[in-house]
LOLUM-155583 format. One record per residue (C-alpha): residue number from 1; x, y, z. Coordinates in nm, 2 decimals, always signed. Example, Ala and Ser with C-alpha at 12.3 -4.5 7.8 and 13.67 -1.06 7.14 Angstrom:
2
<voza><seq>1</seq><east>+1.23</east><north>-0.45</north><up>+0.78</up></voza>
<voza><seq>2</seq><east>+1.37</east><north>-0.11</north><up>+0.71</up></voza>
# end
This chain:
301
<voza><seq>1</seq><east>-1.28</east><north>+1.59</north><up>+0.84</up></voza>
<voza><seq>2</seq><east>-1.24</east><north>+1.29</north><up>+1.07</up></voza>
<voza><seq>3</seq><east>-1.11</east><north>+0.98</north><up>+0.90</up></voza>
<voza><seq>4</seq><east>-1.10</east><north>+0.66</north><up>+1.10</up></voza>
<voza><seq>5</seq><east>-1.04</east><north>+0.44</north><up>+0.79</up></voza>
<voza><seq>6</seq><east>-0.68</east><north>+0.54</north><up>+0.74</up></voza>
<voza><seq>7</seq><east>-0.46</east><north>+0.82</north><up>+0.86</up></voza>
<voza><seq>8</seq><east>-0.27</east><north>+0.95</north><up>+0.56</up></voza>
<voza><seq>9</seq><east>+0.11</east><north>+0.96</north><up>+0.61</up></voza>
<voza><seq>10</seq><east>+0.31</east><north>+1.26</north><up>+0.50</up></voza>
<voza><seq>11</seq><east>-0.01</east><north>+1.43</north><up>+0.40</up></voza>
<voza><seq>12</seq><east>+0.12</east><north>+1.79</north><up>+0.41</up></voza>
<voza><seq>13</seq><east>+0.44</east><north>+1.71</north><up>+0.22</up></voza>
<voza><seq>14</seq><east>+0.26</east><north>+1.51</north><up>-0.05</up></voza>
<voza><seq>15</seq><east>+0.00</east><north>+1.77</north><up>-0.11</up></voza>
<voza><seq>16</seq><east>+0.26</east><north>+2.04</north><up>-0.13</up></voza>
<voza><seq>17</seq><east>+0.45</east><north>+1.84</north><up>-0.39</up></voza>
<voza><seq>18</seq><east>+0.14</east><north>+1.78</north><up>-0.59</up></voza>
<voza><seq>19</seq><east>+0.11</east><north>+2.16</north><up>-0.63</up></voza>
<voza><seq>20</seq><east>-0.27</east><north>+2.16</north><up>-0.64</up></voza>
<voza><seq>21</seq><east>-0.43</east><north>+2.39</north><up>-0.88</up></voza>
<voza><seq>22</seq><east>-0.80</east><north>+2.48</north><up>-0.88</up></voza>
<voza><seq>23</seq><east>-1.02</east><north>+2.28</north><up>-1.13</up></voza>
<voza><seq>24</seq><east>-0.72</east><north>+2.07</north><up>-1.25</up></voza>
<voza><seq>25</seq><east>-0.75</east><north>+1.69</north><up>-1.26</up></voza>
<voza><seq>26</seq><east>-0.57</east><north>+1.46</north><up>-1.01</up></voza>
<voza><seq>27</seq><east>-0.56</east><north>+1.09</north><up>-0.96</up></voza>
<voza><seq>28</seq><east>-0.55</east><north>+0.92</north><up>-0.62</up></voza>
<voza><seq>29</seq><east>-0.43</east><north>+0.57</north><up>-0.73</up></voza>
<voza><seq>30</seq><east>-0.46</east><north>+0.43</north><up>-0.38</up></voza>
<voza><seq>31</seq><east>-0.78</east><north>+0.58</north><up>-0.24</up></voza>
<voza><seq>32</seq><east>-0.79</east><north>+0.41</north><up>+0.10</up></voza>
<voza><seq>33</seq><east>-0.97</east><north>+0.63</north><up>+0.35</up></voza>
<voza><seq>34</seq><east>-0.96</east><north>+0.93</north><up>+0.11</up></voza>
<voza><seq>35</seq><east>-0.72</east><north>+1.14</north><up>+0.31</up></voza>
<voza><seq>36</seq><east>-0.53</east><north>+1.27</north><up>+0.01</up></voza>
<voza><seq>37</seq><east>-0.84</east><north>+1.29</north><up>-0.21</up></voza>
<voza><seq>38</seq><east>-1.04</east><north>+1.50</north><up>+0.03</up></voza>
<voza><seq>39</seq><east>-0.75</east><north>+1.74</north><up>+0.08</up></voza>
<voza><seq>40</seq><east>-0.72</east><north>+1.78</north><up>-0.30</up></voza>
<voza><seq>41</seq><east>-1.09</east><north>+1.84</north><up>-0.33</up></voza>
<voza><seq>42</seq><east>-1.08</east><north>+2.10</north><up>-0.04</up></voza>
<voza><seq>43</seq><east>-0.82</east><north>+2.29</north><up>-0.24</up></voza>
<voza><seq>44</seq><east>-1.03</east><north>+2.30</north><up>-0.55</up></voza>
<voza><seq>45</seq><east>-0.90</east><north>+2.00</north><up>-0.75</up></voza>
<voza><seq>46</seq><east>-1.10</east><north>+1.74</north><up>-0.94</up></voza>
<voza><seq>47</seq><east>-1.02</east><north>+1.38</north><up>-0.83</up></voza>
<voza><seq>48</seq><east>-1.04</east><north>+1.03</north><up>-0.98</up></voza>
<voza><seq>49</seq><east>-1.00</east><north>+0.80</north><up>-0.68</up></voza>
<voza><seq>50</seq><east>-0.93</east><north>+0.44</north><up>-0.74</up></voza>
<voza><seq>51</seq><east>-0.88</east><north>+0.14</north><up>-0.52</up></voza>
<voza><seq>52</seq><east>-0.88</east><north>-0.24</north><up>-0.56</up></voza>
<voza><seq>53</seq><east>-1.06</east><north>-0.27</north><up>-0.22</up></voza>
<voza><seq>54</seq><east>-1.44</east><north>-0.21</north><up>-0.26</up></voza>
<voza><seq>55</seq><east>-1.47</east><north>-0.12</north><up>+0.11</up></voza>
<voza><seq>56</seq><east>-1.24</east><north>+0.18</north><up>+0.05</up></voza>
<voza><seq>57</seq><east>-1.47</east><north>+0.29</north><up>-0.24</up></voza>
<voza><seq>58</seq><east>-1.78</east><north>+0.26</north><up>-0.03</up></voza>
<voza><seq>59</seq><east>-1.62</east><north>+0.43</north><up>+0.27</up></voza>
<voza><seq>60</seq><east>-1.52</east><north>+0.74</north><up>+0.07</up></voza>
<voza><seq>61</seq><east>-1.85</east><north>+0.75</north><up>-0.11</up></voza>
<voza><seq>62</seq><east>-2.04</east><north>+0.76</north><up>+0.22</up></voza>
<voza><seq>63</seq><east>-1.81</east><north>+1.02</north><up>+0.37</up></voza>
<voza><seq>64</seq><east>-1.84</east><north>+1.23</north><up>+0.06</up></voza>
<voza><seq>65</seq><east>-2.22</east><north>+1.23</north><up>+0.09</up></voza>
<voza><seq>66</seq><east>-2.18</east><north>+1.35</north><up>+0.45</up></voza>
<voza><seq>67</seq><east>-1.95</east><north>+1.65</north><up>+0.37</up></voza>
<voza><seq>68</seq><east>-2.13</east><north>+1.98</north><up>+0.39</up></voza>
<voza><seq>69</seq><east>-1.90</east><north>+2.26</north><up>+0.26</up></voza>
<voza><seq>70</seq><east>-1.87</east><north>+2.49</north><up>-0.03</up></voza>
<voza><seq>71</seq><east>-1.63</east><north>+2.26</north><up>-0.21</up></voza>
<voza><seq>72</seq><east>-1.87</east><north>+1.97</north><up>-0.22</up></voza>
<voza><seq>73</seq><east>-1.95</east><north>+1.94</north><up>-0.59</up></voza>
<voza><seq>74</seq><east>-2.06</east><north>+1.59</north><up>-0.70</up></voza>
<voza><seq>75</seq><east>-1.89</east><north>+1.63</north><up>-1.04</up></voza>
<voza><seq>76</seq><east>-1.55</east><north>+1.69</north><up>-0.87</up></voza>
<voza><seq>77</seq><east>-1.51</east><north>+1.33</north><up>-0.74</up></voza>
<voza><seq>78</seq><east>-1.51</east><north>+1.02</north><up>-0.95</up></voza>
<voza><seq>79</seq><east>-1.46</east><north>+0.68</north><up>-0.78</up></voza>
<voza><seq>80</seq><east>-1.36</east><north>+0.36</north><up>-0.95</up></voza>
<voza><seq>81</seq><east>-1.28</east><north>+0.01</north><up>-0.83</up></voza>
<voza><seq>82</seq><east>-0.96</east><north>-0.10</north><up>-1.00</up></voza>
<voza><seq>83</seq><east>-0.60</east><north>-0.19</north><up>-0.96</up></voza>
<voza><seq>84</seq><east>-0.34</east><north>+0.09</north><up>-1.02</up></voza>
<voza><seq>85</seq><east>-0.16</east><north>-0.14</north><up>-1.26</up></voza>
<voza><seq>86</seq><east>-0.44</east><north>-0.05</north><up>-1.50</up></voza>
<voza><seq>87</seq><east>-0.42</east><north>+0.32</north><up>-1.42</up></voza>
<voza><seq>88</seq><east>-0.37</east><north>+0.42</north><up>-1.79</up></voza>
<voza><seq>89</seq><east>-0.68</east><north>+0.24</north><up>-1.91</up></voza>
<voza><seq>90</seq><east>-0.89</east><north>+0.36</north><up>-1.61</up></voza>
<voza><seq>91</seq><east>-0.78</east><north>+0.72</north><up>-1.65</up></voza>
<voza><seq>92</seq><east>-0.85</east><north>+0.73</north><up>-2.02</up></voza>
<voza><seq>93</seq><east>-1.19</east><north>+0.57</north><up>-1.98</up></voza>
<voza><seq>94</seq><east>-1.28</east><north>+0.84</north><up>-1.73</up></voza>
<voza><seq>95</seq><east>-1.13</east><north>+1.13</north><up>-1.92</up></voza>
<voza><seq>96</seq><east>-0.84</east><north>+1.17</north><up>-1.68</up></voza>
<voza><seq>97</seq><east>-0.55</east><north>+1.14</north><up>-1.91</up></voza>
<voza><seq>98</seq><east>-0.32</east><north>+1.45</north><up>-1.91</up></voza>
<voza><seq>99</seq><east>-0.37</east><north>+1.46</north><up>-1.53</up></voza>
<voza><seq>100</seq><east>-0.20</east><north>+1.74</north><up>-1.33</up></voza>
<voza><seq>101</seq><east>-0.09</east><north>+1.51</north><up>-1.06</up></voza>
<voza><seq>102</seq><east>-0.10</east><north>+1.14</north><up>-0.94</up></voza>
<voza><seq>103</seq><east>-0.04</east><north>+1.00</north><up>-0.60</up></voza>
<voza><seq>104</seq><east>+0.04</east><north>+0.65</north><up>-0.49</up></voza>
<voza><seq>105</seq><east>+0.03</east><north>+0.57</north><up>-0.11</up></voza>
<voza><seq>106</seq><east>+0.13</east><north>+0.21</north><up>-0.11</up></voza>
<voza><seq>107</seq><east>+0.08</east><north>-0.07</north><up>+0.14</up></voza>
<voza><seq>108</seq><east>-0.21</east><north>-0.15</north><up>+0.37</up></voza>
<voza><seq>109</seq><east>-0.46</east><north>+0.09</north><up>+0.50</up></voza>
<voza><seq>110</seq><east>-0.52</east><north>+0.10</north><up>+0.87</up></voza>
<voza><seq>111</seq><east>-0.87</east><north>-0.03</north><up>+0.81</up></voza>
<voza><seq>112</seq><east>-0.74</east><north>-0.34</north><up>+0.63</up></voza>
<voza><seq>113</seq><east>-0.50</east><north>-0.41</north><up>+0.91</up></voza>
<voza><seq>114</seq><east>-0.74</east><north>-0.34</north><up>+1.19</up></voza>
<voza><seq>115</seq><east>-1.04</east><north>-0.53</north><up>+1.05</up></voza>
<voza><seq>116</seq><east>-0.97</east><north>-0.89</north><up>+1.18</up></voza>
<voza><seq>117</seq><east>-1.17</east><north>-1.07</north><up>+0.91</up></voza>
<voza><seq>118</seq><east>-0.94</east><north>-0.93</north><up>+0.63</up></voza>
<voza><seq>119</seq><east>-0.67</east><north>-1.17</north><up>+0.76</up></voza>
<voza><seq>120</seq><east>-0.38</east><north>-0.92</north><up>+0.76</up></voza>
<voza><seq>121</seq><east>-0.31</east><north>-0.91</north><up>+1.13</up></voza>
<voza><seq>122</seq><east>-0.13</east><north>-1.18</north><up>+1.33</up></voza>
<voza><seq>123</seq><east>-0.33</east><north>-1.09</north><up>+1.64</up></voza>
<voza><seq>124</seq><east>-0.65</east><north>-1.27</north><up>+1.56</up></voza>
<voza><seq>125</seq><east>-0.79</east><north>-1.62</north><up>+1.52</up></voza>
<voza><seq>126</seq><east>-0.92</east><north>-1.56</north><up>+1.17</up></voza>
<voza><seq>127</seq><east>-0.85</east><north>-1.72</north><up>+0.83</up></voza>
<voza><seq>128</seq><east>-0.52</east><north>-1.63</north><up>+0.66</up></voza>
<voza><seq>129</seq><east>-0.66</east><north>-1.42</north><up>+0.38</up></voza>
<voza><seq>130</seq><east>-0.46</east><north>-1.10</north><up>+0.30</up></voza>
<voza><seq>131</seq><east>-0.63</east><north>-1.02</north><up>-0.03</up></voza>
<voza><seq>132</seq><east>-0.67</east><north>-0.65</north><up>-0.09</up></voza>
<voza><seq>133</seq><east>-0.91</east><north>-0.73</north><up>-0.36</up></voza>
<voza><seq>134</seq><east>-1.16</east><north>-0.99</north><up>-0.24</up></voza>
<voza><seq>135</seq><east>-1.22</east><north>-1.11</north><up>-0.60</up></voza>
<voza><seq>136</seq><east>-0.87</east><north>-1.27</north><up>-0.61</up></voza>
<voza><seq>137</seq><east>-0.88</east><north>-1.65</north><up>-0.60</up></voza>
<voza><seq>138</seq><east>-0.56</east><north>-1.72</north><up>-0.40</up></voza>
<voza><seq>139</seq><east>-0.54</east><north>-1.67</north><up>-0.02</up></voza>
<voza><seq>140</seq><east>-0.24</east><north>-1.65</north><up>+0.20</up></voza>
<voza><seq>141</seq><east>-0.33</east><north>-1.99</north><up>+0.35</up></voza>
<voza><seq>142</seq><east>-0.30</east><north>-2.14</north><up>+0.00</up></voza>
<voza><seq>143</seq><east>+0.07</east><north>-2.03</north><up>-0.01</up></voza>
<voza><seq>144</seq><east>+0.14</east><north>-2.14</north><up>+0.34</up></voza>
<voza><seq>145</seq><east>+0.00</east><north>-2.49</north><up>+0.29</up></voza>
<voza><seq>146</seq><east>+0.09</east><north>-2.56</north><up>-0.07</up></voza>
<voza><seq>147</seq><east>+0.43</east><north>-2.41</north><up>-0.14</up></voza>
<voza><seq>148</seq><east>+0.73</east><north>-2.64</north><up>-0.08</up></voza>
<voza><seq>149</seq><east>+1.00</east><north>-2.55</north><up>+0.17</up></voza>
<voza><seq>150</seq><east>+1.23</east><north>-2.40</north><up>-0.09</up></voza>
<voza><seq>151</seq><east>+0.97</east><north>-2.17</north><up>-0.24</up></voza>
<voza><seq>152</seq><east>+0.85</east><north>-2.06</north><up>+0.11</up></voza>
<voza><seq>153</seq><east>+1.21</east><north>-1.97</north><up>+0.19</up></voza>
<voza><seq>154</seq><east>+1.23</east><north>-1.77</north><up>-0.13</up></voza>
<voza><seq>155</seq><east>+0.91</east><north>-1.58</north><up>-0.06</up></voza>
<voza><seq>156</seq><east>+1.01</east><north>-1.49</north><up>+0.30</up></voza>
<voza><seq>157</seq><east>+1.37</east><north>-1.40</north><up>+0.21</up></voza>
<voza><seq>158</seq><east>+1.29</east><north>-1.21</north><up>-0.11</up></voza>
<voza><seq>159</seq><east>+0.98</east><north>-1.02</north><up>-0.02</up></voza>
<voza><seq>160</seq><east>+1.01</east><north>-1.00</north><up>+0.36</up></voza>
<voza><seq>161</seq><east>+1.39</east><north>-0.99</north><up>+0.40</up></voza>
<voza><seq>162</seq><east>+1.34</east><north>-1.24</north><up>+0.68</up></voza>
<voza><seq>163</seq><east>+1.66</east><north>-1.35</north><up>+0.85</up></voza>
<voza><seq>164</seq><east>+1.51</east><north>-1.67</north><up>+0.98</up></voza>
<voza><seq>165</seq><east>+1.34</east><north>-1.76</north><up>+0.65</up></voza>
<voza><seq>166</seq><east>+1.48</east><north>-2.11</north><up>+0.63</up></voza>
<voza><seq>167</seq><east>+1.39</east><north>-2.24</north><up>+0.98</up></voza>
<voza><seq>168</seq><east>+1.05</east><north>-2.07</north><up>+0.95</up></voza>
<voza><seq>169</seq><east>+0.99</east><north>-2.24</north><up>+0.62</up></voza>
<voza><seq>170</seq><east>+1.10</east><north>-2.57</north><up>+0.76</up></voza>
<voza><seq>171</seq><east>+0.88</east><north>-2.53</north><up>+1.07</up></voza>
<voza><seq>172</seq><east>+0.58</east><north>-2.46</north><up>+0.85</up></voza>
<voza><seq>173</seq><east>+0.63</east><north>-2.77</north><up>+0.63</up></voza>
<voza><seq>174</seq><east>+0.66</east><north>-2.99</north><up>+0.95</up></voza>
<voza><seq>175</seq><east>+0.36</east><north>-2.84</north><up>+1.11</up></voza>
<voza><seq>176</seq><east>+0.13</east><north>-2.87</north><up>+0.81</up></voza>
<voza><seq>177</seq><east>+0.19</east><north>-3.24</north><up>+0.79</up></voza>
<voza><seq>178</seq><east>+0.01</east><north>-3.26</north><up>+1.13</up></voza>
<voza><seq>179</seq><east>-0.25</east><north>-3.00</north><up>+1.06</up></voza>
<voza><seq>180</seq><east>-0.31</east><north>-2.73</north><up>+0.80</up></voza>
<voza><seq>181</seq><east>-0.22</east><north>-2.38</north><up>+0.90</up></voza>
<voza><seq>182</seq><east>-0.54</east><north>-2.19</north><up>+0.84</up></voza>
<voza><seq>183</seq><east>-0.55</east><north>-1.90</north><up>+1.09</up></voza>
<voza><seq>184</seq><east>-0.34</east><north>-1.58</north><up>+1.14</up></voza>
<voza><seq>185</seq><east>-0.26</east><north>-1.64</north><up>+1.50</up></voza>
<voza><seq>186</seq><east>-0.15</east><north>-2.00</north><up>+1.43</up></voza>
<voza><seq>187</seq><east>+0.11</east><north>-1.88</north><up>+1.18</up></voza>
<voza><seq>188</seq><east>+0.22</east><north>-1.59</north><up>+1.41</up></voza>
<voza><seq>189</seq><east>+0.27</east><north>-1.83</north><up>+1.70</up></voza>
<voza><seq>190</seq><east>+0.47</east><north>-2.07</north><up>+1.48</up></voza>
<voza><seq>191</seq><east>+0.70</east><north>-1.78</north><up>+1.37</up></voza>
<voza><seq>192</seq><east>+0.73</east><north>-1.66</north><up>+1.73</up></voza>
<voza><seq>193</seq><east>+0.84</east><north>-2.00</north><up>+1.85</up></voza>
<voza><seq>194</seq><east>+1.11</east><north>-2.01</north><up>+1.58</up></voza>
<voza><seq>195</seq><east>+1.23</east><north>-1.67</north><up>+1.69</up></voza>
<voza><seq>196</seq><east>+1.23</east><north>-1.78</north><up>+2.05</up></voza>
<voza><seq>197</seq><east>+1.44</east><north>-2.08</north><up>+1.96</up></voza>
<voza><seq>198</seq><east>+1.70</east><north>-1.88</north><up>+1.77</up></voza>
<voza><seq>199</seq><east>+1.69</east><north>-1.55</north><up>+1.96</up></voza>
<voza><seq>200</seq><east>+1.61</east><north>-1.64</north><up>+2.31</up></voza>
<voza><seq>201</seq><east>+1.70</east><north>-1.29</north><up>+2.45</up></voza>
<voza><seq>202</seq><east>+1.53</east><north>-1.09</north><up>+2.17</up></voza>
<voza><seq>203</seq><east>+1.26</east><north>-0.85</north><up>+2.27</up></voza>
<voza><seq>204</seq><east>+0.95</east><north>-0.84</north><up>+2.06</up></voza>
<voza><seq>205</seq><east>+0.81</east><north>-0.52</north><up>+2.21</up></voza>
<voza><seq>206</seq><east>+0.87</east><north>-0.30</north><up>+1.91</up></voza>
<voza><seq>207</seq><east>+0.77</east><north>-0.53</north><up>+1.63</up></voza>
<voza><seq>208</seq><east>+0.61</east><north>-0.88</north><up>+1.63</up></voza>
<voza><seq>209</seq><east>+0.85</east><north>-1.14</north><up>+1.49</up></voza>
<voza><seq>210</seq><east>+0.59</east><north>-1.25</north><up>+1.23</up></voza>
<voza><seq>211</seq><east>+0.58</east><north>-0.90</north><up>+1.08</up></voza>
<voza><seq>212</seq><east>+0.81</east><north>-0.98</north><up>+0.79</up></voza>
<voza><seq>213</seq><east>+0.65</east><north>-1.32</north><up>+0.71</up></voza>
<voza><seq>214</seq><east>+0.30</east><north>-1.16</north><up>+0.69</up></voza>
<voza><seq>215</seq><east>+0.44</east><north>-0.88</north><up>+0.48</up></voza>
<voza><seq>216</seq><east>+0.60</east><north>-1.12</north><up>+0.23</up></voza>
<voza><seq>217</seq><east>+0.28</east><north>-1.32</north><up>+0.20</up></voza>
<voza><seq>218</seq><east>+0.07</east><north>-1.01</north><up>+0.14</up></voza>
<voza><seq>219</seq><east>+0.31</east><north>-0.88</north><up>-0.12</up></voza>
<voza><seq>220</seq><east>+0.30</east><north>-1.20</north><up>-0.32</up></voza>
<voza><seq>221</seq><east>-0.08</east><north>-1.26</north><up>-0.28</up></voza>
<voza><seq>222</seq><east>-0.15</east><north>-0.91</north><up>-0.42</up></voza>
<voza><seq>223</seq><east>+0.13</east><north>-0.90</north><up>-0.68</up></voza>
<voza><seq>224</seq><east>+0.23</east><north>-0.57</north><up>-0.52</up></voza>
<voza><seq>225</seq><east>+0.57</east><north>-0.52</north><up>-0.67</up></voza>
<voza><seq>226</seq><east>+0.48</east><north>-0.62</north><up>-1.02</up></voza>
<voza><seq>227</seq><east>+0.17</east><north>-0.40</north><up>-1.01</up></voza>
<voza><seq>228</seq><east>+0.38</east><north>-0.11</north><up>-0.89</up></voza>
<voza><seq>229</seq><east>+0.61</east><north>-0.12</north><up>-1.19</up></voza>
<voza><seq>230</seq><east>+0.31</east><north>-0.13</north><up>-1.43</up></voza>
<voza><seq>231</seq><east>+0.13</east><north>+0.15</north><up>-1.24</up></voza>
<voza><seq>232</seq><east>+0.43</east><north>+0.38</north><up>-1.24</up></voza>
<voza><seq>233</seq><east>+0.48</east><north>+0.34</north><up>-1.61</up></voza>
<voza><seq>234</seq><east>+0.11</east><north>+0.39</north><up>-1.68</up></voza>
<voza><seq>235</seq><east>+0.10</east><north>+0.70</north><up>-1.46</up></voza>
<voza><seq>236</seq><east>+0.39</east><north>+0.86</north><up>-1.64</up></voza>
<voza><seq>237</seq><east>+0.22</east><north>+0.81</north><up>-1.97</up></voza>
<voza><seq>238</seq><east>-0.11</east><north>+0.98</north><up>-1.86</up></voza>
<voza><seq>239</seq><east>+0.05</east><north>+1.27</north><up>-1.68</up></voza>
<voza><seq>240</seq><east>+0.03</east><north>+1.60</north><up>-1.86</up></voza>
<voza><seq>241</seq><east>+0.34</east><north>+1.82</north><up>-1.92</up></voza>
<voza><seq>242</seq><east>+0.45</east><north>+1.96</north><up>-1.58</up></voza>
<voza><seq>243</seq><east>+0.23</east><north>+1.71</north><up>-1.40</up></voza>
<voza><seq>244</seq><east>+0.35</east><north>+1.58</north><up>-1.06</up></voza>
<voza><seq>245</seq><east>+0.40</east><north>+1.21</north><up>-0.96</up></voza>
<voza><seq>246</seq><east>+0.42</east><north>+1.15</north><up>-0.58</up></voza>
<voza><seq>247</seq><east>+0.48</east><north>+0.80</north><up>-0.44</up></voza>
<voza><seq>248</seq><east>+0.49</east><north>+0.70</north><up>-0.07</up></voza>
<voza><seq>249</seq><east>+0.63</east><north>+0.36</north><up>+0.00</up></voza>
<voza><seq>250</seq><east>+0.68</east><north>+0.16</north><up>+0.32</up></voza>
<voza><seq>251</seq><east>+0.91</east><north>-0.12</north><up>+0.22</up></voza>
<voza><seq>252</seq><east>+1.27</east><north>-0.12</north><up>+0.09</up></voza>
<voza><seq>253</seq><east>+1.19</east><north>-0.31</north><up>-0.22</up></voza>
<voza><seq>254</seq><east>+0.90</east><north>-0.07</north><up>-0.31</up></voza>
<voza><seq>255</seq><east>+1.12</east><north>+0.23</north><up>-0.25</up></voza>
<voza><seq>256</seq><east>+1.40</east><north>+0.08</north><up>-0.46</up></voza>
<voza><seq>257</seq><east>+1.15</east><north>+0.02</north><up>-0.75</up></voza>
<voza><seq>258</seq><east>+1.04</east><north>+0.38</north><up>-0.73</up></voza>
<voza><seq>259</seq><east>+1.39</east><north>+0.52</north><up>-0.71</up></voza>
<voza><seq>260</seq><east>+1.52</east><north>+0.32</north><up>-1.00</up></voza>
<voza><seq>261</seq><east>+1.21</east><north>+0.40</north><up>-1.21</up></voza>
<voza><seq>262</seq><east>+1.26</east><north>+0.77</north><up>-1.16</up></voza>
<voza><seq>263</seq><east>+1.63</east><north>+0.74</north><up>-1.26</up></voza>
<voza><seq>264</seq><east>+1.56</east><north>+0.52</north><up>-1.56</up></voza>
<voza><seq>265</seq><east>+1.30</east><north>+0.77</north><up>-1.69</up></voza>
<voza><seq>266</seq><east>+1.51</east><north>+1.08</north><up>-1.63</up></voza>
<voza><seq>267</seq><east>+1.46</east><north>+1.18</north><up>-2.00</up></voza>
<voza><seq>268</seq><east>+1.09</east><north>+1.21</north><up>-1.92</up></voza>
<voza><seq>269</seq><east>+1.08</east><north>+1.29</north><up>-1.55</up></voza>
<voza><seq>270</seq><east>+1.25</east><north>+1.56</north><up>-1.34</up></voza>
<voza><seq>271</seq><east>+1.32</east><north>+1.43</north><up>-0.99</up></voza>
<voza><seq>272</seq><east>+1.20</east><north>+1.67</north><up>-0.72</up></voza>
<voza><seq>273</seq><east>+1.33</east><north>+1.48</north><up>-0.42</up></voza>
<voza><seq>274</seq><east>+1.70</east><north>+1.41</north><up>-0.43</up></voza>
<voza><seq>275</seq><east>+1.66</east><north>+1.20</north><up>-0.11</up></voza>
<voza><seq>276</seq><east>+1.33</east><north>+1.05</north><up>+0.00</up></voza>
<voza><seq>277</seq><east>+1.12</east><north>+1.25</north><up>+0.24</up></voza>
<voza><seq>278</seq><east>+1.05</east><north>+1.07</north><up>+0.57</up></voza>
<voza><seq>279</seq><east>+0.80</east><north>+1.15</north><up>+0.85</up></voza>
<voza><seq>280</seq><east>+0.90</east><north>+1.38</north><up>+1.14</up></voza>
<voza><seq>281</seq><east>+0.94</east><north>+1.24</north><up>+1.48</up></voza>
<voza><seq>282</seq><east>+0.62</east><north>+1.40</north><up>+1.58</up></voza>
<voza><seq>283</seq><east>+0.42</east><north>+1.23</north><up>+1.30</up></voza>
<voza><seq>284</seq><east>+0.57</east><north>+0.89</north><up>+1.40</up></voza>
<voza><seq>285</seq><east>+0.47</east><north>+0.95</north><up>+1.76</up></voza>
<voza><seq>286</seq><east>+0.11</east><north>+1.02</north><up>+1.65</up></voza>
<voza><seq>287</seq><east>+0.10</east><north>+0.74</north><up>+1.39</up></voza>
<voza><seq>288</seq><east>+0.35</east><north>+0.46</north><up>+1.44</up></voza>
<voza><seq>289</seq><east>+0.27</east><north>+0.31</north><up>+1.10</up></voza>
<voza><seq>290</seq><east>+0.44</east><north>+0.61</north><up>+0.94</up></voza>
<voza><seq>291</seq><east>+0.78</east><north>+0.51</north><up>+1.07</up></voza>
<voza><seq>292</seq><east>+0.90</east><north>+0.33</north><up>+0.76</up></voza>
<voza><seq>293</seq><east>+0.74</east><north>+0.57</north><up>+0.50</up></voza>
<voza><seq>294</seq><east>+0.95</east><north>+0.72</north><up>+0.22</up></voza>
<voza><seq>295</seq><east>+0.82</east><north>+0.98</north><up>-0.02</up></voza>
<voza><seq>296</seq><east>+0.97</east><north>+1.04</north><up>-0.37</up></voza>
<voza><seq>297</seq><east>+0.83</east><north>+1.28</north><up>-0.63</up></voza>
<voza><seq>298</seq><east>+0.90</east><north>+1.40</north><up>-0.98</up></voza>
<voza><seq>299</seq><east>+0.73</east><north>+1.61</north><up>-1.25</up></voza>
<voza><seq>300</seq><east>+0.69</east><north>+1.53</north><up>-1.62</up></voza>
<voza><seq>301</seq><east>+0.90</east><north>+1.74</north><up>-1.86</up></voza>
# end
């Protein structure tokens, strides 16, 4: 099935680790474009797909209605708008506790990044938004224009691991005294200018210099790390005995949280991946956004 919403990373590896069994229940905690969900359905599984982004829910719902195959059974797919931090409550209210497998594919979907008005990309003259859930009240522009220099530095350093966090924060506070920074390309240009000043010979061909700054703002706006910790704990509680937990992360802090969580719960979880699984060179060539992906998996004892 063609999927232009988001190309699932490490799809083959994650599905193998989920060990799909016909008529068993699985939870896709980060629905996105439904890549993992449709593969599970194709193999006979029953899926609860959840996402905080209503556009993801509507996309998968419309694609599901277009599918014409023997595995299209309406009762095999359940879609819920919700944050995976509430996975335990959502699963129980939909009779999906004791699930056979749960998958988290963290970070942005290609759709969110490529759709200019969502405000995730530094390429466009659109408002700095970055909310995965449009119901959230705080936008990225609120942080950029209201946090003091010290707090901006902490955000960029902690969540983006940005080496030029201090001069970037200083430049932002100076610029916003003249004019509020409201648009993605304005912030990107400001960061690019700081990089040009401190790294005159650096090439930006592989990654835009604003990448880490935008990443940090997105993580904070959407409370991604805090939600991940809650989601992993909730997922462990609703997994049935022998059920599989698969997590794909794209950021070192996310991966560290997953790694430490699996180690801390070793009395309840058996780790299946001694080292994280990473995409092949071929997959990265086809999908550049896969380059930083790391997959870890475990099963419930």
